[in-house]
C-alpha positions, 0 to 999 in steps of 0.5 A: 465250533467245538468238538462238543458241538460236533458230537452233540445230538442233532435236532430233527424236525419231523413234519407230517404233511397230510392235513386230511381227515381221516388220514393214513398219516396218523398210523404212519407217524406213530410208527415213524416216531416209535422207530426214531425214538430209538435213534440215540443221536436225534432229538425229535420235534414232531410237527403236525401241519394239521395242527399248525395254522398257516393261512395262504393269504397271510404269507409274505415274501421271504418268509413270515415271522408270524409262522407258529413253527418258524422258530422250531424249523430254524432250530432244527439241524435237519428234517424228515418230511412224511408226505403223501402223494396226491395226483402225481405230486405232493400236497398243497399243505406241504408246498404252503408250509415250505413257502411260508418259510425261507432262511429256516431251510438254508444249509440243512438236509431233508429226508423223505418218508413218502406213501401212496399207490406208488410209494410216493415216489413222484412226490419225492422227486418233485420235492427234490426240485423245490428244496435246493431253491431254498438252499436245503440239501435233499439226501439220496436215501428215502423211504417209500411206502407203497399202498400202506393201507394194506399194512394196517392191523385190525387196530389200525397200526402200521405194520411195515413190510420187510425192508422198510425199517432198514430203509428208514435207518439207512436214510437216517444215517445219511441224514445224520452225516449231512446234518453234522457236516452242514451244522459245522458249516452253518456255525462257521458262517455269521448266519449260524449265530442266528441258528444258535439263537433259534435253537436256544429259544426253541429248546427253552420253550418247546411244545412238541406236537404229537400225532394221535393214532386213529383206529383204522379198520379196512381203509376207505377211499379217502383214507387211501389217499390221505 
């Protein structure tokens, strides 16, 4: 692996975990994408699970080549997972997406941006027990957004409370440190050549799924849970 490889921009897949309608994920994802667009070392790939068909009954042991996002996950150097907390845990859509894939996660870092009544902390702590089984490393820093429905303006845009943006960039800095170290390790391993192939394929034919922010006024009960 050359110095150019080490210093190259990192490909970061941002996975939007909520599939509810309506959902708070839309203004939160819009804010997240705007903030991360200014991170000069990152090449973002926004993956919205609400737009990705992953039927549970088609899941196969060891991952499935039929997944429409397998190549994009494989090409990523790291992940940011935007997840709500439902009933003291993370949503089924997130677990389904994780279980659909296997080697795509291996030896890569995962960072969390979570939200809910308690900031999504219980969803994050449970996800920290899942990813190591897939040989992924979760970074220590995370972004917790308690009651984000109280931070929407009249146009439905998320206005982060003090300290939130700083927490996000601290999390991204840690993600970058791990992503560079683990990319070097992957490329030194025979499996890393598969990673490079996926990267070339995904870069050559990438279709970025972007979220559309839905105007939100006063948050309803379902939106608060979304």
